C-alpha positions in Angstrom: -12.9 -198.9 -14.9 -12.2 -202.4 -13.8 -12.5 -204.6 -11.2 -16.3 -203.3 -10.8 -19.3 -205.0 -12.9 -21.2 -202.7 -12.4 -20.5 -199.5 -9.5 -21.5 -199.6 -6.6 -24.5 -198.3 -5.4 -25.5 -195.2 -3.0 -27.0 -196.0 0.3 -24.8 -199.2 1.1 -22.0 -200.3 3.2 -19.2 -200.5 0.5 -20.9 -197.0 -0.5 -19.6 -195.5 2.8 -16.9 -197.0 3.1 -15.1 -195.7 -0.3 -16.3 -192.4 0.6 -14.8 -192.9 4.5 -11.3 -194.1 3.3 -11.7 -191.0 0.6 -12.6 -189.2 3.0 -9.5 -189.2 6.0 -7.3 -189.6 3.2 -8.0 -186.5 1.8 -8.3 -185.4 5.1 -5.5 -185.6 5.9 -3.0 -183.3 3.5 -5.9 -180.8 4.8 -5.4 -181.0 7.7 -1.2 -179.8 7.5 -2.8 -177.4 5.6 -4.5 -175.4 7.8 -2.3 -176.0 10.8 1.1 -175.8 9.9 1.1 -172.0 9.4 -0.6 -172.4 12.7 2.7 -174.2 14.4 5.2 -172.0 11.9 6.0 -169.6 15.1 6.3 -172.9 17.8 8.2 -175.0 15.7 11.1 -171.9 14.8 11.7 -171.6 18.4 11.4 -175.2 19.2 13.8 -175.9 16.2 15.6 -172.3 16.4 14.8 -171.4 12.9 15.2 -168.9 10.9 11.8 -167.3 8.9 14.6 -168.8 5.3 14.0 -172.0 7.2 10.3 -171.7 7.9 9.7 -170.7 4.6 11.0 -174.0 3.1 9.2 -175.9 6.2 5.6 -175.0 4.7 7.4 -174.4 0.8 8.9 -178.7 0.8 6.1 -179.8 1.2 3.8 -177.8 -1.7 7.5 -177.8 -4.1 6.8 -181.9 -4.2 3.7 -181.6 -3.7 2.6 -179.1 -6.8 5.4 -180.8 -8.9 4.6 -184.2 -9.1 0.6 -184.4 -8.0 -0.3 -185.3 -12.0 2.5 -187.7 -12.0 0.2 -189.4 -9.0 -2.8 -188.9 -10.9 -1.2 -191.2 -13.7 0.1 -194.0 -11.4 -3.2 -194.7 -9.7 -4.9 -194.6 -13.3 -1.9 -196.9 -14.6 -1.0 -199.1 -11.7 -4.5 -198.9 -9.5 -6.5 -196.8 -8.1 -6.6 -198.6 -4.2 -3.2 -199.2 -4.5 -1.1 -195.8 -4.9 -3.8 -194.1 -3.3 -2.7 -196.7 0.6 0.6 -196.5 -0.8 1.1 -192.8 -1.0 -0.8 -192.5 2.5 1.8 -194.6 4.6 4.1 -192.8 3.0 2.7 -190.0 4.3 2.2 -191.1 7.3 5.7 -192.5 7.8 7.2 -189.2 6.5 4.6 -186.9 9.3 5.9 -189.4 11.9 10.1 -188.5 10.1 7.8 -184.6 10.9 7.4 -185.2 13.9 10.6 -186.4 15.2 12.8 -184.5 13.5 15.8 -182.7 15.7 16.5 -179.4 13.2 15.1 -177.4 10.7 17.0 -179.2 8.0 15.5 -182.6 8.7 12.1 -181.1 9.2 12.3 -179.8 5.8 13.9 -182.6 4.1 10.4 -185.1 5.8 7.9 -182.4 4.7 9.3 -182.3 0.9 9.1 -186.8 1.4 4.7 -185.3 2.7 4.1 -183.8 0.0 5.5 -187.0 -1.7 3.3 -189.3 -0.4 0.2 -186.3 -0.5 1.5 -186.0 -4.7 0.7 -190.3 -4.4 -2.6 -189.5 -2.5 -4.6 -186.3 -3.2 -5.4 -187.7 -6.6 -6.5 -190.6 -5.5 -9.2 -189.7 -3.6 -11.5 -188.2 -5.8 -10.8 -191.2 -8.5 -11.3 -193.9 -6.6 -15.3 -192.6 -6.3 -15.0 -191.4 -10.0 -13.7 -195.0 -10.7 -16.0 -197.1 -8.3 -19.6 -195.6 -7.9 -22.4 -196.1 -11.0 -22.6 -192.6 -12.6 -26.5 -192.3 -11.5 -24.7 -191.3 -7.7 -20.7 -189.7 -8.0 -22.9 -187.2 -7.9 -23.8 -187.5 -4.3 -20.9 -189.2 -3.5 -18.3 -186.3 -4.7 -21.5 -183.5 -2.7 -20.7 -186.2 0.6 -16.4 -186.4 0.1 -16.6 -182.4 -0.8 -18.9 -181.7 2.2 -16.5 -184.0 5.0 -13.3 -182.5 3.6 -14.7 -178.8 4.1 -15.7 -180.2 8.2 -11.3 -181.4 7.8 -10.6 -178.4 7.0 -12.9 -176.3 9.5 -11.9 -178.7 12.6 -8.2 -178.2 10.8 -7.1 -175.4 13.5 -8.6 -176.3 16.5 -7.3 -180.0 16.7 -4.4 -178.9 16.0 -4.1 -175.5 18.0 -5.3 -177.7 21.1 -2.7 -179.7 20.2 0.7 -176.6 20.0 -1.3 -174.9 22.9 -0.8 -177.9 25.4 1.1 -180.5 23.8 3.4 -180.0 20.9 3.8 -178.5 17.8 4.6 -182.5 17.1 1.7 -183.9 17.4 -0.2 -182.4 14.5 2.4 -184.9 12.7 2.0 -187.5 14.6 -1.2 -187.5 15.0 -1.5 -188.2 10.8 -0.8 -192.2 11.5 -3.8 -194.0 13.0 -5.3 -191.4 11.3 -3.4 -193.1 8.3 -3.9 -196.9 9.6 -7.9 -196.5 9.3 -7.4 -195.0 5.9 -5.5 -197.7 4.9 -7.5 -200.4 6.4 -11.1 -198.8 4.5 -9.2 -198.4 1.7 -8.9 -201.9 1.5 -11.4 -203.6 3.2 -14.5 -201.5 1.5 -12.2 -199.7 -1.8 -12.9 -202.1 -5.5 -9.5 -201.4 -7.4 -10.1 -199.4 -10.4 -7.9 -199.0 -13.6 -8.3 -196.1 -16.3 -8.4 -198.1 -19.6 -7.2 -195.7 -22.3 -3.9 -194.8 -19.9 -1.0 -196.1 -22.3 2.6 -195.6 -22.6 5.4 -195.3 -20.6 5.5 -191.6 -17.4 6.3 -189.1 -18.0 9.3 -188.6 -14.4 11.5 -186.9 -16.7 9.2 -184.1 -17.0 8.3 -184.9 -13.8 11.4 -184.5 -12.8 12.2 -181.7 -14.9 9.0 -179.6 -13.2 10.3 -180.8 -9.8 14.0 -178.3 -10.3 12.2 -176.0 -11.9 10.4 -175.0 -8.8 13.2 -176.0 -7.0 15.7 -173.5 -8.7 13.3 -170.6 -8.7 11.3 -171.3 -5.1 15.7 -171.2 -3.7 16.6 -168.3 -5.6 13.0 -165.6 -4.6 14.3 -167.0 -0.8 17.3 -166.5 -0.8 17.6 -163.3 -3.2 20.5 -161.2 -3.3 22.2 -163.8 -0.9 25.3 -166.4 -3.1 22.9 -168.6 -4.3 20.5 -167.1 -6.0 22.2 -166.4 -9.1 23.2 -170.3 -9.8 19.4 -171.6 -8.2 17.8 -168.9 -11.0 19.7 -170.8 -14.1 18.3 -173.9 -13.0 15.5 -172.9 -12.4 15.0 -171.2 -15.7 17.1 -173.7 -17.4 15.3 -176.3 -15.9 11.9 -174.9 -16.9 12.7 -174.7 -20.7 14.2 -178.4 -20.7 10.4 -179.6 -19.6 8.3 -177.2 -22.0 10.7 -178.8 -24.7 10.4 -182.7 -23.1 6.1 -181.8 -23.0 6.3 -180.8 -26.6 8.3 -183.4 -27.9 7.5 -186.7 -25.6 4.2 -189.4 -26.6 3.0 -189.5 -23.7 3.1 -186.0 -21.4 2.3 -185.3 -18.2 2.0 -181.6 -19.0 0.4 -181.4 -22.3 0.1 -178.3 -23.9 -2.0 -178.4 -27.2 -4.8 -177.4 -23.6 -2.6 -174.1 -23.0 -3.5 -173.7 -27.1 -6.9 -172.7 -25.8 -7.4 -168.9 -23.8 -9.4 -169.3 -21.9 -7.6 -172.3 -19.7 -4.4 -170.4 -20.6 -6.5 -167.0 -18.3 -7.6 -169.0 -16.1 -4.8 -170.8 -15.2 -2.9 -167.3 -15.5 -5.7 -165.9 -12.9 -4.9 -169.2 -10.5 -1.5 -168.8 -10.7 -1.9 -165.1 -9.4 -5.1 -165.1 -7.1 -3.4 -168.7 -4.8 0.0 -166.6 -4.6 -2.3 -164.0 -2.6 -3.9 -166.5 -1.0 -0.5 -168.9 0.7 0.7 -165.9 0.9 -2.1 -163.9 3.1 -2.4 -166.9 5.3 1.8 -167.1 5.4 1.8 -163.7 7.5 -1.3 -163.6 8.4 -0.9 -166.0 11.3 2.3 -164.9 12.3 1.2 -161.1 12.3 -2.3 -162.8 15.1 1.3 -164.4 17.2 4.4 -162.2 16.7 2.5 -158.8 17.0 -1.3 -159.6 18.4 0.4 -162.1 21.2 -2.0 -165.0 20.3 -1.6 -168.0 21.1 -2.1 -170.8 18.2 -5.7 -172.2 19.0 -6.2 -168.7 19.4 -4.5 -167.7 15.6 -5.9 -171.2 14.2 -9.3 -170.3 15.0 -9.1 -166.3 13.9 -9.3 -168.1 10.5 -12.4 -170.6 10.2 -14.5 -167.5 8.2 -13.1 -168.4 5.2 -13.4 -172.2 6.1 -17.4 -170.8 6.7 -17.9 -169.0 3.2 -16.7 -171.7 1.1 -18.4 -174.0 3.4 -21.7 -172.1 3.0 -21.6 -170.0 0.0 -19.4 -171.4 -2.8 -22.2 -174.2 -4.2 -24.6 -170.6 -5.0 -20.9 -168.7 -6.3 -21.6 -172.3 -9.1 -25.1 -171.8 -9.5 -24.3 -168.6 -10.1 -21.5 -168.9 -12.7 -23.7 -171.3 -14.4 -27.1 -168.7 -14.8 -24.6 -165.3 -16.0 -21.7 -166.8 -17.3 -18.0 -166.9 -15.6 -16.6 -164.0 -16.0 -18.2 -161.4 -13.3 -17.5 -163.9 -10.5 -14.4 -164.4 -11.8 -13.6 -160.5 -12.1 -15.9 -160.2 -9.1 -13.9 -162.7 -6.7 -10.7 -161.0 -6.7 -11.6 -157.9 -6.3 -14.2 -158.6 -2.8 -10.8 -161.2 -1.9 -8.9 -157.8 -2.1 -11.8 -155.9 -0.3 -10.8 -158.3 2.6 -7.2 -158.5 2.7 -7.3 -154.4 2.6 -9.4 -154.5 6.1 -6.6 -156.9 7.4 -3.9 -154.0 7.9 -6.3 -153.0 10.9 -4.2 -155.8 12.3 -1.7 -154.7 15.0 -0.5 -154.9 18.9 -3.7 -153.9 20.2 -5.8 -156.5 17.6 -9.2 -157.3 18.7 -11.3 -160.5 17.1 -14.7 -159.1 15.9 -13.0 -155.4 15.3 -9.7 -156.2 12.9 -10.2 -160.3 11.9 -14.1 -160.5 11.6 -14.8 -157.9 8.9 -11.3 -158.5 6.4 -11.8 -162.2 6.6 -15.3 -162.2 6.3 -15.2 -159.7 2.9 -12.1 -161.8 1.6 -14.2 -166.0 2.3 -16.8 -164.4 0.0 -14.9 -163.2 -2.4 -13.7 -166.3 -2.1 -17.2 -167.7 -3.0 -18.1 -166.1 -5.4 -14.6 -167.4 -7.4 -13.3 -170.6 -6.7 -16.3 -172.9 -8.3 -16.7 -170.4 -11.4 -12.9 -171.3 -12.1 -13.5 -174.7 -11.9 -16.4 -175.2 -14.6 -14.6 -173.0 -16.5 -10.7 -175.2 -15.9 -13.4 -178.3 -17.1 -14.9 -176.4 -19.4 -12.2 -174.8 -21.5 -10.8 -178.6 -22.1 -12.1 -181.9 -24.0 -14.3 -183.9 -22.0 -11.6 -186.5 -22.3 -9.1 -184.6 -20.5 -10.9 -182.6 -17.3 -9.4 -185.0 -15.4 -5.6 -183.7 -16.1 -6.7 -179.7 -16.9 -8.8 -180.3 -13.6 -4.7 -181.5 -12.5 -3.2 -179.0 -13.9 -5.1 -176.0 -12.3 -4.7 -177.8 -8.7 -1.1 -177.7 -9.7 -0.5 -174.5 -10.5 -2.9 -172.7 -7.2 -0.2 -175.3 -5.0 3.3 -173.1 -7.4 1.4 -169.7 -6.4 1.2 -170.3 -3.1 4.9 -172.3 -3.2 6.4 -168.3 -5.3 4.9 -166.5 -2.8 5.1 -167.9 0.4 9.2 -167.5 -1.2 9.9 -164.2 -3.2 7.2 -162.0 -0.3 8.5 -162.5 3.2 12.5 -161.2 1.1 10.7 -159.0 -0.9 9.1 -156.8 2.0 12.4 -156.5 4.5 12.0 -159.7 6.4 15.1 -161.9 6.8 17.2 -164.1 9.7 15.4 -164.1 13.0 12.7 -161.1 12.0 9.7 -163.0 12.1 10.3 -163.1 16.2 10.5 -159.1 16.4 7.0 -157.7 16.6 8.1 -154.1 15.2 9.8 -155.1 12.6 7.1 -158.5 11.2 5.2 -155.4 11.4 6.1 -153.1 9.5 6.3 -156.0 6.9 3.3 -156.5 7.1 1.5 -154.0 6.3 3.4 -154.6 2.1 3.4 -157.3 2.3 -1.2 -157.5 3.0 -1.2 -154.4 0.3 0.8 -156.5 -2.4 -1.2 -159.1 -2.1 -4.5 -156.8 -2.2 -2.3 -156.0 -5.8 -1.8 -159.5 -7.1 -5.8 -160.0 -6.5 -7.0 -157.0 -8.3 -4.4 -158.0 -10.9 -6.2 -161.3 -10.8 -9.8 -159.4 -11.5 -8.0 -157.8 -14.7 -6.8 -160.4 -16.3 -10.6 -162.6 -15.7 -12.5 -159.0 -17.0 -9.5 -159.4 -20.3 -9.7 -163.2 -20.9 -12.5 -164.8 -19.4 -15.8 -165.9 -21.6 -18.9 -163.3 -20.6 -21.2 -165.9 -22.0 -22.2 -168.8 -19.2 -20.9 -171.8 -19.9 -22.0 -175.6 -21.4 -19.8 -178.1 -19.8 -20.3 -176.8 -16.5 -19.3 -180.0 -14.4 -19.7 -179.2 -9.9 -16.7 -178.3 -8.7 -15.1 -181.0 -6.2 -12.5 -179.8 -4.3 
């Protein structure tokens, strides 16, 4: 670490400034992550967008974020975490302005891709600044404060976003990022000391990042356009880029993704389970919010607030799930967590034209949230424990990217798989019929994730558990 003589002490003005900057920065990405699904129907009506375009409004952001988040972390370690964090925040704000002013769906999709690039620079830095700035004995408290405040930001997202969409315009969910970004940059420049990783060396794996982006883009395009004239070509590009990515990562001196990590069975299994579970999570939120608005007649605010049970369960119970995993080992929480989530997902089949939140939404989402809280911390700890200590950061980053890629691929594939296309998201009868099939498919993904965990995750208590940081 450079730039800090002995580290920032908890309770000082500098400590508060560092945590505030990191929390506001990560809060920017959390806000957009929780609100965009709520705004999709309003965006579609205003921009006359097709279902495929709505998918890309969601997926454009996840595509660039998942592809580049590891490169963003490496840039911060080498060039300075605060510097890259500030650049990412400014980039994110400019892209948010473009999103807010977008005259067409196509422009909004491009702006969302640019926003994801900013998020890839910003997201790793929010935690890395805390890790690098604080004294070792104070890092846990700082990370806990950052995580707790970030959870509050996630909880407020649907409320703030729904109010803006219902009483102003969907454009304000992006424009509100501008003053928040200005405050974030001021806090970072004023209070956050610059730190770097003195071990970071070698060349940046730009080729690997480009190939990862191309592989995800081609695959996502093929899934979204399934059966269309470009499907075969897009799939071929995706497969060839993925093969080239593996070859480059295997032979480059400083790979973005050290493939040797996947030689550990537990690490590979935990990431396979992550892909399945977060694919289901992304698809459930995509379909549920549209179902509530298109079929149930909910406003954007009502649809956003309807998903709060998940956030509440995570805030109150995620740490207890981590403690349980430390006591009994990760296999049981990582198996039964997804299975409980599957039960909750099947409970959401009750959401229909005569939906009542207390009866049809709250029970299913609460059960789903309980399963998620049971699983998340043991999953994070398993990924970290399966990697060497010196590669814990890259291991966590890979798992983060896998989770976002899972959501990306599910939102791309599932609407077409259940028979939705064109303007079907505006037709209550058509969407309602597809929604039930989608929920069953998501429940199946979750059950498969639980089975993978039971067959592959060790039952022993983890010996090198670190507390979850996000």
